[in-house]
C-alpha positions as CSV (number, residue, x, y, z in Angstrom):
1,M,-74.7,-95.4,107.0
2,K,-74.6,-96.5,103.2
3,F,-73.9,-100.3,102.8
4,F,-72.8,-101.2,99.4
5,F,-73.4,-104.6,98.4
6,A,-73.5,-107.6,96.1
7,V,-76.3,-110.3,96.5
8,F,-74.9,-113.7,95.2
9,M,-75.9,-117.5,95.7
10,L,-73.3,-119.8,97.7
11,L,-71.4,-122.2,95.3
12,C,-71.7,-126.3,95.6
13,A,-68.6,-127.6,94.8
14,S,-71.0,-131.0,94.0
15,A,-72.7,-129.5,91.5
16,G,-69.2,-128.8,89.7
17,W,-69.7,-124.6,89.5
18,S,-66.9,-122.2,90.1
19,A,-66.3,-119.9,92.1
20,D,-67.3,-116.9,89.9
21,Q,-70.7,-118.6,88.3
22,P,-72.8,-117.9,91.5
23,M,-75.9,-120.9,92.0
24,P,-79.6,-121.0,90.8
25,P,-82.2,-119.7,93.8
26,A,-83.0,-123.1,94.6
27,A,-79.5,-124.0,95.7
28,A,-79.3,-121.1,97.8
29,V,-77.8,-122.8,101.2
30,L,-75.4,-123.0,103.7
31,K,-75.0,-125.7,105.7
32,G,-72.5,-126.4,109.2
33,E,-71.9,-126.5,112.8
34,V,-72.1,-123.5,115.1
35,L,-68.6,-123.2,116.8
36,E,-70.5,-120.1,118.3
37,A,-73.7,-118.2,119.0
38,K,-74.1,-114.2,119.7
39,D,-77.1,-112.7,119.7
40,V,-78.3,-108.9,119.5
41,D,-81.7,-107.4,119.1
42,S,-83.1,-108.8,115.8
43,Y,-80.3,-111.2,114.5
44,T,-78.5,-114.1,116.3
45,Y,-74.7,-114.4,114.9
46,L,-73.0,-117.6,113.9
47,R,-70.2,-118.2,113.7
48,L,-70.1,-121.8,111.6
49,K,-67.9,-124.6,110.6
50,T,-68.7,-125.3,106.9
51,A,-67.3,-128.3,104.6
52,D,-65.4,-124.8,103.4
53,G,-63.8,-123.8,106.0
54,E,-65.4,-121.1,109.0
55,M,-67.9,-118.5,108.3
56,W,-69.9,-116.2,109.4
57,A,-73.5,-116.0,109.3
58,A,-76.7,-113.8,110.8
59,V,-80.5,-115.0,111.1
60,G,-83.3,-114.1,112.4
61,K,-82.6,-114.2,116.4
62,A,-83.0,-118.2,117.5
63,P,-82.0,-119.9,120.9
64,L,-78.7,-121.5,118.8
65,K,-76.6,-123.4,121.0
66,K,-72.5,-124.3,120.2
67,G,-72.5,-128.0,118.4
68,A,-75.9,-127.5,116.5
69,K,-76.3,-128.4,113.0
70,V,-78.2,-125.3,111.0
71,T,-78.7,-124.9,107.6
72,I,-79.1,-121.6,106.4
73,E,-81.8,-120.7,103.4
74,N,-81.9,-117.5,101.2
75,V,-78.6,-117.0,102.1
76,M,-76.8,-114.1,100.7
77,V,-73.5,-112.4,101.3
78,M,-72.5,-109.3,102.4
79,N,-68.5,-107.8,102.1
80,N,-66.9,-105.4,105.5
81,F,-70.2,-105.7,106.9
82,E,-70.4,-103.6,109.9
83,S,-72.2,-104.5,113.2
84,K,-72.7,-102.1,115.7
85,A,-74.3,-103.8,117.9
86,L,-71.2,-106.2,118.5
87,K,-69.1,-103.3,117.3
88,R,-66.9,-105.4,114.8
89,T,-66.6,-105.5,111.0
90,F,-67.2,-109.2,109.2
91,P,-64.8,-108.8,106.0
92,K,-67.1,-111.6,104.8
93,I,-71.1,-112.9,106.1
94,V,-74.1,-114.4,105.6
95,F,-77.4,-113.5,105.8
96,G,-80.3,-115.9,105.8
97,N,-83.6,-118.0,107.0
98,L,-83.1,-120.6,108.9
99,A,-84.3,-123.7,107.3
100,G,-87.2,-125.3,109.3
101,T,-88.6,-122.1,111.0
102,G,-91.3,-121.6,108.5
103,A,-89.8,-118.6,106.5
104,A,-90.6,-118.1,102.7
105,S,-87.9,-120.1,100.6
106,G,-86.6,-118.5,97.2
107,T,-84.0,-115.6,97.2
108,I,-85.5,-111.9,97.8
109,A,-83.7,-110.8,94.5
110,G,-85.0,-112.0,91.2
111,H,-85.0,-109.6,87.6
112,S,-85.9,-113.6,86.3
113,G,-89.3,-113.8,86.9
114,M,-91.8,-113.6,90.0
115,P,-91.2,-116.2,93.0
116,K,-93.8,-118.5,93.4
117,A,-96.3,-117.0,96.2
118,E,-97.2,-119.2,99.3
119,Y,-100.6,-118.6,99.3
120,A,-102.4,-120.4,96.8
121,G,-105.9,-119.3,97.0
122,D,-107.8,-117.0,95.1
123,V,-106.6,-113.0,96.1
124,K,-109.8,-110.2,95.9
125,V,-109.0,-107.7,98.1
126,P,-110.8,-103.8,97.3
127,K,-108.5,-101.0,96.7
128,A,-107.4,-98.7,99.7
129,S,-109.4,-95.1,99.9
130,G,-107.3,-91.5,100.2
131,P,-104.8,-89.7,97.3
132,E,-102.2,-91.7,97.7
133,A,-103.9,-95.2,97.4
134,R,-102.9,-97.3,94.2
135,T,-103.5,-101.1,93.4
136,V,-100.3,-103.2,92.8
137,A,-100.7,-103.3,89.2
138,E,-101.1,-99.1,89.2
139,V,-97.5,-99.0,90.7
140,V,-96.2,-102.1,88.7
141,T,-97.2,-100.0,85.4
142,K,-96.6,-96.5,86.8
143,S,-93.7,-97.0,88.3
144,A,-91.7,-94.1,86.0
145,E,-94.6,-91.3,87.6
146,L,-94.8,-93.0,90.7
147,K,-90.6,-93.2,91.9
148,D,-89.9,-91.9,94.8
149,K,-93.3,-91.0,95.6
150,A,-95.5,-92.4,98.8
151,V,-97.6,-94.9,97.9
152,L,-101.3,-96.4,100.1
153,I,-101.3,-100.7,98.9
154,R,-104.0,-102.8,100.2
155,G,-102.8,-106.6,99.7
156,K,-102.9,-110.1,100.5
157,V,-99.5,-111.4,102.2
158,V,-98.7,-114.3,99.5
159,K,-94.9,-114.7,100.7
160,Y,-93.1,-113.5,103.6
161,S,-89.7,-113.7,104.2
162,P,-88.4,-111.9,107.6
163,G,-85.3,-111.0,109.2
164,I,-83.3,-111.0,105.6
165,M,-80.9,-107.8,105.5
166,G,-82.6,-106.5,108.5
167,K,-85.9,-106.1,107.1
168,N,-89.0,-108.3,106.5
169,W,-89.6,-109.0,102.9
170,I,-93.4,-109.1,101.3
171,H,-95.2,-110.2,98.5
172,L,-98.4,-108.6,98.2
173,R,-101.3,-109.2,95.4
174,D,-104.6,-107.7,95.0
175,G,-106.1,-109.4,92.3
176,S,-105.3,-106.4,89.7
177,G,-102.9,-107.2,86.9
178,S,-101.4,-110.2,85.2
179,A,-99.0,-113.1,86.3
180,A,-98.1,-113.1,82.3
181,D,-97.0,-109.2,82.5
182,Q,-95.8,-110.1,86.7
183,T,-98.2,-107.2,86.9
184,N,-100.2,-108.7,89.7
185,D,-97.2,-109.1,92.4
186,L,-95.5,-106.3,94.1
187,L,-92.5,-106.3,96.4
188,V,-92.6,-104.7,99.9
189,T,-89.8,-104.3,102.6
190,T,-90.6,-103.3,106.0
191,M,-89.6,-103.7,109.3
192,D,-93.0,-104.8,110.6
193,P,-93.9,-108.6,110.9
194,A,-96.9,-110.1,108.7
195,K,-98.3,-113.6,107.7
196,V,-98.7,-115.1,104.9
197,G,-102.4,-114.6,103.8
198,D,-103.1,-111.6,106.1
199,V,-104.6,-108.8,104.0
200,V,-103.2,-105.5,104.9
201,V,-102.8,-101.5,104.2
202,V,-99.4,-100.8,103.7
203,K,-97.5,-97.3,103.2
204,G,-94.2,-96.9,101.9
205,V,-92.2,-95.1,98.9
206,V,-91.8,-96.7,95.6
207,R,-88.6,-97.0,94.0
208,T,-87.4,-98.3,90.4
209,D,-84.1,-100.1,89.1
210,K,-83.2,-100.8,92.0
211,D,-79.5,-102.9,91.6
212,F,-78.1,-105.0,93.7
213,G,-75.4,-105.8,91.2
214,S,-74.2,-109.3,90.5
215,G,-77.5,-109.0,87.3
216,Y,-80.4,-108.9,90.3
217,A,-82.1,-106.1,90.2
218,Y,-85.6,-105.4,90.7
219,K,-87.9,-102.8,88.4
220,V,-90.5,-101.6,91.1
221,L,-90.5,-102.5,94.7
222,V,-91.6,-100.4,98.0
223,E,-89.6,-99.6,100.3
224,E,-89.5,-97.9,104.5
225,A,-93.7,-99.2,104.5
226,K,-95.4,-98.9,107.0
227,L,-98.7,-101.9,108.0
228,Q,-101.5,-99.5,108.8
229,Q,-103.3,-102.8,109.6
């Protein structure tokens, strides 16, 4: 089933932002008190009491009980989201990461510059082998040529955001490319887990001009990826 959704930030009334004006990524948080929690395979669905009224949210599975105070980061809103596990459709629901769970901060959408990497060390990783092998820079600079094709990439995980929109979001670097022209960092989505600092080989499909609405878009990313090691 295809889900059509708009990516935008939650509002902060104290900052004076209107309903039509999204907050910058740094302010993309939601705070509330748990009124109800429902666990499914990958998520915990939460009915929250917030300053703006009741709201449903979904986070990575967590042992939360009624009365718990939570802060959700990296928030994204989906309208008319159907949960097959709960057999219900939410008119509006927030997806994000629980603060303090070790999830990476920042938004998964970022058309105006790459997110800061959590791994601060130097990265120098040898290129994977085989006919589908590419460096990070090659995928970024040759994205038109590689569009909808499978690629194999070896890189170091410099940023990891699990459980967002049912996927894990990984930023890979291998020492190729340049930060100046944003060719040194590649976003990969996968169902497989990883850790910041891991050196992994991923195989996935190159996608280009991925537009999630509200001005948030990617020029290139790798989707449906599997971690080989």
